[in-house]
N, C-alpha and C positions, 0 to 999 in steps of 0.2 A: 230407773223407772221412766218408761217412755210415755208419751202423751196418749198412746192408744189404750193404756190401762185406766185412764181417768174416766169418770162418768161422762155421758154424752153431753149433758148440759154444761159441764165445766169446759169440755172441749169447744163447744159452740161459743161460749163466752170468751174464752181465751183467743180463739181464732178471730172473732170480731174485734177484740181489743188490739191484737197484733196487726191485723190488716189496716185498721184505722191509723195506727202509729206509723206504719210504713208509708201510707198515702200522705200523711201529714208531714213526715220528715224523710222525703225520698232523696237522700243523699248517699253517694257511694260509700262503701266501707273499705278500709285499708286491708290489704291481704297480709295475714300474719307472716308470710314467708318473704315476699318481695316488696311489701308496702305499696303495691300498685292499687289503683282505684277499681273496686269491684262493684258493679251496679246491683242494687237490691232487686229481688224478684217482684214482679207486678202483683202477683197474688200468691198466697201460701197454699201448699197442698196439705193433705191430711197429716203429714209429719210435723207441720208448723216449725218449731225451732230446730227440729232435727232435719229439716229440708236440706237437700244437697245444694251447695253453692260452689262453683268452680271459678277460680281466678282466670281471666282471659289472658293474662300476661305470662304467668309461670305454670299454669295448669294445676295449682294446688287445690285439692278438693277437700272440703270440710263442711260441717253443718253450719247453718245460719247462726246458731248460738255461739259457735267458736269464733266466727268473724265478728259478731257483735261484741263478744267479750273482749276481744283484742281492741276493738274500736273504743270501748269504754275505759280502757286503761289510760291513766293520766300520764303525762310526760315524765313525771317523777318515777312512776312505776317502771316505765320502759328504761329510764336512765339507771334506776337501781338494779335492774336485771342485766344491764350492760348491753342493751339492744341499740342504744343511741350513743354515738361517739361524743365524748365530752370535749367541747371546744371552748375557748375563751369567749365570754359573752361580748357582743358588739357594743352594747351600751350598758354599763353597770356603774353604780355609785360606790362599789367596794374599792377601796384604795389599798395598795400594797407598798410596804416599805421594807427594803432589803439593805441591811447594813453589813452583810458579809458573814457576821457571826450569828445573826438572828434574822428572822423574817416576821413581819407584822401585817395582819389584815385588819382593816377598820371597816366595820359594817355600820353605816349611819342609820339613824332612826328613820323609819318609813314615813311617819307623820300621817296626818289626816284621819279619816274615819275608816273603820273596818267593820265587817258584818258582826263579829263577836262583840265589839263595843256597842253597836247599835242594838243588837238583841239584848245585851245585858242591861242597857239603859231602859228599854221598854219593859223588860221583866222587872227591874227594880222599881220603876214608877208604878207599874200595875200592882205589885205586891205592897208598896208603901201605902197606896190608897186604901186597900183592904186592911192593912195593919192599923192605920189611923182610925178607920171606921170601927174596927174591933175594939181599940183602946178607949176611944172617946164616945162611942155610940151608946155605951151603957145599956147594951141589950143582952148580950150573951151571958154577962156575969163572969166573975173570976173563976167560977167552977168549971168552965168549958176549957179545960187544959188541952185536950187533943187538938182543938181548933187553933188555939194560941200557938202551940208547938208547930203545927203545920204551916201557918202563915209566917212564923219566924224563920222556919227552914227555907221557905221561898224567898224571904228577904235576904238571907245570908247567901243563897245561891246567886241572887242578882248582884250582890257586892263582889262575889268571886268572879262572875262573868265580866263585870266592869273592870276589875283589876287585871284580868287576863287580856282584855281588849286594849287597855292602856299600855300594857307591856308590849303588845304587838306593834303599836303605833309609835310609842315614844321611848322605847329602850334601844340603845345601840350597843354593839358588841365589839370588843377588841381581842384579837387572838395573837399571841406571840409565841414563836417556837425558836428555841435556841438549842445548844448542844446538850442541855441538861433536862429541860422540862417544857411543857406546853402550858401556857397561862391563858385563861379565859376570864375576861371582865365584862360584866353586864351593868350598864349604867342607865339609870332612869331617875329623873328629877333630883339629881345630886347624890342619890344613893348608889353605891358601888358594891357589887358582889363579885368577889374574886375567888377563882378556883384554879389550882395548879395540879397537873398530872406529871409524874416522872416520865420522861420520854421513853425510857427503856421498858416501862410497864404498859405502854399503850398497845392494846391488842387489835383494835379495829377502829376504822373511821368509815361509817356507812350511812346511806340514806335509809331511814326507817320511818314508819307511819307514826305520826304524833296523835292525830285525831281525824275525824271525818267532818266534812263540810258539804252540805247539799248531797249527801250520800257518796261523796268522793273522798278518798283518803288524801290527807295532807301530809307530805313528807317533810322531814327536817334532818339535820346532820347530828349524828350521835357519835361521840368519841368515848371509847371504853378503855379503862385501865384497871384491871382487877375488878374489885367491887365498886369502884367509883366510875362515874360517867358524867359527861357534859352534853347537853342537848340544846340546840339553838337553830335558828335559820328557817323556821317555818314560813316566814313572810317573804323570803327571797323568791325570785323567779326560778323555774326549773333549770334553766341554763346556768344561773348563778350557783344553785345548789350543787349541781354536778361538777362544775368547774372548781368551786371552792373545796368540795369533798376530795377531788383528785389532787388539788394543790396540797391539802393537809396530809394526804397519804404520802406524797412524795417528800414532804418536809420531815415527816417522822419515819421515813424509809419503810413504808408499808406498801403492799400491792393490793389491787382490787380482788375481792373474793371471786369474781367471775374469771379473772386471769389465773388465779390459783386453781380453780376447778378445771379450767381449760388445760392447764399444764398437767394436772393429774386426772385425765379423762377416765381412766379406769376406775378411780375412786368415785367419780360422779355417777357411774352406773352401779354403784354399790347398792345392794338390796337393803332398803330402809324399813322393810316390813317388820323386822324384829322389834322395832320400837313399839309397834302396834300389836304385837303378838300374833301376826298372821303367819309367821314362819312355823310356829308350833301348832297353829290351828288353820290349815290352808283352806281357802275359800273356793279355789278352782280345782275341779276334778276332771281329768282327761282320760277317757276310755276309748280304746280302739276296738272296732267291731268289723271284722272282715276288711273290706276296702274303705270303710267309713270310720268316723270318730264322733264321739259325743262329748261335749264340753258342758259341764254343769258349774254354775256360779251361785254360791250361797249368799244370802244377804249379809252385808257388812255392818260395822258399828255406826256408820253415818246416820242411819235411820234412828238409832237409839239416841244419838246426840241431838238430832233435830227434835225428837219427841220430848226429851228432857228440857230443851230450850223453850218449846211451846208450853210445857207445863209451868215453867217459871213465869213466862209472860202472863198466863192465865191467872196464876196465883197472885202475882203482884197487882194485876188489874182488879181482881176481886177484892183484895184488901183495900185498894185505893177507893173503889166504889163504895165499900162499906163505910170507910172513914168519911167520904164526901156526903153520904146520905145522913150521917149523924149531925152534920152541920146545917141541915135543913131547918128553917125557922117556920114553925106553924103559926097561924093567925092567933092562936091562944096565947102566944108569948107577949102580945101587945106591942110589938115593934112598930115604929112608924112605917106607913105604907111604902114610901119611896125607898127606904133602906131595906125593907123586907123584899121588895121586888129586885133591887140590885143584888142583895145577898143570895137570894134563891136563884136568880139568874146565873150568878157565878157557880152555884152548886150544880145547876143543870149543865152549864158549859163544861164544868170539871168532869161530871159523871159521863157526859156524852163523849168527850175526848178519850177518857179512859176506857169506855166501852168499845170504841173502835180499836184501841190497843189490845183489848181482850179478845176481840173477834180475830184480829191478826194472829194472836197467839194460838187461838183455836185452830185456825187454818194451818199453822205450822205444826201443831200437834197431829192433825189428820195426815199431813204430808209425811211426817216422821213415822207415823204408824204404818202407812202404806209402804214406805221405803223399807221398813223393817220386815215386811212380809213378802217382798218382791224377790223372786229368784229367776234365773235365766237357765235355759237349756238350748244349746246350739248343736244341731245334728247336721253333719256334713257327709255327703257322698260325692263321688266324682261327677255326678250329674246335677245335684241340687244342694241347696242350703236351707235349712229350716231353723228359725229362731222362735222359740216358745218362751214367752214372758208370763209368769204366773204371779198373781197377787191375791192370795186367799183363794176364793172360788172363781175369781175372774181370770181369764186367760186370753192372750192375744198371740196369734200365730202369723209369722211372716215366712212364706215359702217362695223362693225365687230360684230360677235355673242358675247353674254355676257360671254361665256366661255373663250374667248381670252383676256378678260380684266384681267391682272395679278394684278394690284394695282391701287388705286386712292388715292392720298395723296397731302399734301402741301409740298413745298420745298423752299429752298433759291433762291430768284431771283437775288438780288444784295444787296451790302452793300454800303451805301452812307455816306461819311464823310463830314460834313458841319461845317462851322465856322460862327458864328454870333457875331460880335464884338470881344471880347476876349474869348468867350466861344466856344468850339468845341464839337460836338456830333456825334455819330455814329448811323445811322438808318438802320435797317435790313428790307428789303422788301421781300415778299414771292410771290409765284405763285402756281397755281394748276398743278398737274402732273398726267397724265393718262398713265400707262404703258401697252402697248399692246404686242403682241407676237413678233413683229419685230421692233418696234419703240416706242418712247416716245413723247407724245403730251403735250405740255405745254399751259396753258391758264391763263388769269387774272394776268399777271405780274404787280406788283405794287398795286394790290387791297388790301383792308384791310384784315387782317387775319381772322376777324370775318366773312366777306362775303365769303372768300374762304372755311372756315370750314363749313359754311352752305351749300355751293354748293357740297362739297365733301361728307358731310353726306347724302344729298338728293340723290346723285348718288349711294352711297353705299346701301342705303335703297331700291332704285328702283331695283338695280341689285341683291338684296338679298345677299349682302356681309356683312361681319362683319366690321363695321367701326373701324378704328384704334383709 
């Protein structure tokens, strides 16, 4: 779904927001191909995030969104994808002991304060105040069980956050690999947790996402052996994570998944659409008409997934608002005025925050609904290219001469990490890309690579271009 199919007021609001963000943070972006610095445009055109940006160093042309998405990737994500070479960190507190028959890595405790511990402490103190007021205020009575359960749940969440924060700061890890097994010990305040994995059963040692912090994924090291796994190292630096991960792979005689897929390049281009069912229900239809061709792309399942996610957000927000409204204390209860103001102020704060969450869910619902109704039709002749995007009764047409089409190719759409039982897998999905003189038009996100290649070849042939 392109920006042109959005209502005019939404386009104006988004353009104002993006222009302001570019002026505020006018720093160059790294090129996804050569990692060279690419200056941001001074102003956005009508395509906004689909605006064409060209690297002045290697000539790579892509949309502004593609450059920004690569810029927002954390070092851990680039290391996990094998795009950054793993080198021994210059300064690290990890010590290594090699006795010839075994190898030991000691990861000392980080110490100090961390965001999770600070947030958990504030959460716990805030919840404790309301829990004490609820118990000793003698206002709500013992019959208000929903409010008691809600505050108790908040208190327990605070305890869990504090424990997790203490674990990040004051636990240290010891790993030992010998000819028989890999042993991991986690020590904190005298408590030792030990887990051993048979070396011959270890199937992978990878960087995986543990959680998100400030909307950024935080990676750690995961060691898997059958149904058992060991996870640690989220507090290490990206260089330490990559180096230690590679050290453990060598110690247990494993190779990086990127190296394996590079060795079997034919398997990396394997069509993964059968998992999604697109092979039995193709979304891309290519028809040849005389000297031209017509490519039709039907809506995929991504819109349905987004719609369901938005519905869940709205349902949860509605339930929480209803529960919060039941905690409101009317003046007829006879509560002391300071307590009533404090309690009802908390209710207003609670319902206001949840309402924002619900509005975000509603926006996600609308986006999913529009994605589920958006279809593409690309008509190519030797002289021109027409792109017709339809969303219900709304249509947007792009008609350009064949000479303005700079490139037609397939590109990365998204990477999905899924877990089935105790097995995790990574699936790469692609999309078609049409590079014009001022913008990039994407189509067929999530379609099978075979379908996209067939459409790209047909368009190249019709426009009398050399297919890549």
